[in-house]
C-alpha positions in Angstrom: 0.0 0.0 0.0 1.4 3.4 -1.0 1.1 6.6 0.9 -1.0 9.1 -1.1 -0.3 12.7 -0.3 -2.1 15.9 -1.4 -0.4 18.2 -3.8 0.2 21.0 -1.3 1.8 18.4 1.0 4.1 17.2 -1.8 5.1 20.8 -2.5 6.1 21.3 1.2 8.4 18.4 1.3 9.7 18.8 -2.3 12.6 20.9 -1.0 13.9 17.8 0.8 14.3 15.8 -2.4 17.1 17.9 -3.6 19.0 18.3 -0.4 22.1 16.4 0.8 21.9 13.4 3.0 23.1 15.4 6.0 20.5 18.1 5.5 17.8 15.4 5.3 19.0 13.9 8.6 18.8 17.3 10.2 15.2 17.7 9.0 14.4 14.3 10.5 15.7 15.6 13.9 13.6 18.8 13.4 10.5 16.8 12.8 10.9 14.8 16.0 11.5 18.0 17.9 8.3 19.4 16.4 6.3 16.3 17.5 7.7 16.6 21.1 7.8 20.3 21.7 6.3 22.1 18.8 7.9 24.5 16.2 11.2 26.1 16.9 11.4 29.4 14.9 15.1 30.0 15.8 16.2 26.7 14.3 14.1 27.3 11.2 15.7 30.8 10.8 19.1 29.2 11.0 18.3 26.5 8.6 16.7 29.0 6.2 19.9 31.1 6.1 22.0 28.0 5.4 19.7 26.9 2.5 19.1 30.4 1.3 15.3 30.1 1.6 12.5 31.8 3.7 11.9 30.4 7.2 8.4 29.6 6.2 9.7 27.1 3.6 11.7 25.3 6.4 8.7 25.2 8.6 6.4 23.9 5.9 9.0 21.2 5.1 9.3 20.1 8.7 5.5 20.0 9.1 5.2 18.1 5.8 7.7 15.5 7.1 5.8 15.3 10.4 2.6 14.7 8.5 4.3 12.1 6.3 5.6 10.2 9.4 2.2 10.4 11.2 0.3 9.1 8.1 2.8 6.3 7.7 2.3 5.2 11.3 -1.4 5.4 11.2 -1.5 3.3 8.0 1.0 0.9 9.5 3.3 0.9 6.4 5.9 -1.8 6.3 9.5 -1.1 5.2 8.8 -2.0 1.6 5.7 0.1 1.3 7.4 3.0 3.0 10.3 2.9 0.6 8.1 2.7 -2.4 6.1 5.7 -1.1 9.3 7.7 -0.8 10.3 6.6 -4.3 7.0 8.0 -5.7 7.8 11.3 -4.0 11.1 11.5 -5.8 13.6 10.7 -3.1 16.8 9.0 -4.1 17.8 5.6 -2.9 20.2 7.1 -0.3 17.4 9.4 0.9 15.1 6.4 1.2 17.6 4.6 3.4 17.8 7.6 5.7 14.0 8.1 5.9 13.3 4.4 6.3 15.9 4.0 9.1 14.5 7.0 10.9 10.9 5.8 10.5 11.7 2.4 11.9 13.8 3.7 14.8 11.3 6.4 15.9 8.0 4.6 15.0 7.3 3.7 18.6 8.2 7.2 19.8 5.9 8.8 17.3 3.0 6.5 18.2 3.5 7.3 21.9 3.2 11.0 21.1 0.1 10.4 19.1 -1.4 8.3 21.9 -0.8 11.2 24.3 -2.7 13.5 22.1 -5.6 11.2 21.6 -6.5 10.3 25.2 -10.2 10.4 25.9 -10.1 12.7 28.9 -13.2 13.6 31.0 -15.0 16.8 29.9 -16.5 19.6 32.0 -20.3 19.3 32.6 -21.2 21.5 35.5 -19.8 23.6 38.4 -21.4 24.6 41.7 -19.6 26.9 44.1 -19.9 28.4 47.5 -18.1 31.4 49.0 -17.2 31.0 52.7 -15.5 33.4 55.1 -14.1 32.6 58.5 -14.3 35.8 60.5 -12.4 34.8 63.6 -11.2 32.0 65.8 -10.3 31.8 69.5 -6.6 32.3 68.7 -7.0 34.9 66.0 -10.0 37.1 66.7 -9.5 39.6 63.9 -8.5 37.4 61.0 -10.7 37.0 57.9 -10.1 33.8 55.9 -12.0 33.6 52.6 -12.5 30.2 51.0 -14.2 29.0 47.9 -15.7 25.5 47.7 -16.5 24.1 44.3 -18.2 20.9 43.1 -17.0 20.0 39.7 -19.0 17.5 37.6 -17.3 15.7 34.8 -18.5 13.4 32.0 -16.9 11.1 29.5 -17.9 11.1 25.9 -18.1 8.1 23.5 -18.7 9.6 20.2 -21.9 11.7 20.6 -23.0 9.9 23.8 -22.3 11.5 27.2 -21.5 9.1 30.0 -21.7 10.3 33.6 -18.3 10.7 35.2 -17.1 11.7 38.6 -17.7 14.7 40.9 -14.8 16.5 42.5 -15.1 18.7 45.5 -12.3 21.4 45.6 -11.5 24.1 48.1 -9.2 27.1 47.6 -8.6 30.7 48.5 -9.1 33.6 46.0 -5.3 34.0 45.4 -4.9 30.4 44.2 -8.2 30.6 42.2 -6.9 33.7 40.3 -3.6 31.8 39.6 -5.6 28.7 38.4 -7.7 30.9 36.1 -4.6 32.4 34.6 -3.1 29.0 33.9 -6.3 27.7 32.3 -6.5 30.9 30.1 -2.9 30.3 28.9 -3.8 26.6 28.1 -6.8 27.8 26.1 -4.6 30.2 24.1 -2.2 27.4 23.4 -5.1 25.1 22.3 -6.1 27.8 19.8 -2.6 28.3 18.5 -1.7 27.6 14.9 0.7 24.8 15.9 -2.0 23.0 18.0 -4.6 23.3 15.2 -2.2 22.0 12.6 -1.2 19.1 14.8 -4.8 18.2 15.6 -5.5 18.2 11.9 -2.6 15.8 11.3 -3.7 13.2 13.8 -7.3 13.1 12.8 
């Protein structure tokens, strides 16, 4: 079974076909770095200067190679099918050797990354909260201690079906709640980032 790629994907990785074996090995390392930690603009800028191209070309090539590796893993290509697929893309025999060795050596690592992205985690369903204030105690008569108690309801989803999950009771003070809110807002921004959206599109 051969890997069939769209035309824009082929264009993105086409720059790799004409590069030296060392450059191709460097791009393999960049693709693994992308899978683990996301894009690295500084490295792309450095590579762009060496190859005399725009940084966007480097990034597209890295993302194209990442997509190629992910598709190969998902379709469970064996070594022969993978090499034949690289041949149809125009890679030389030496390039096929490099890509095939990299794919075989890093296949499990790539699958682990994909599994981490595809966990079926519980989803938010409902939140109840109560604000409490301890005005004083026998030892501290003039101290005010505000506390917020929250009951968080979660559910699991199986396709379009919602399955009741667990309920968590949490208690915190306003300072920690503000910090928690900031961390969650940063996570939402990251989830909406271009890198995350592209990666989610690749693993679908």
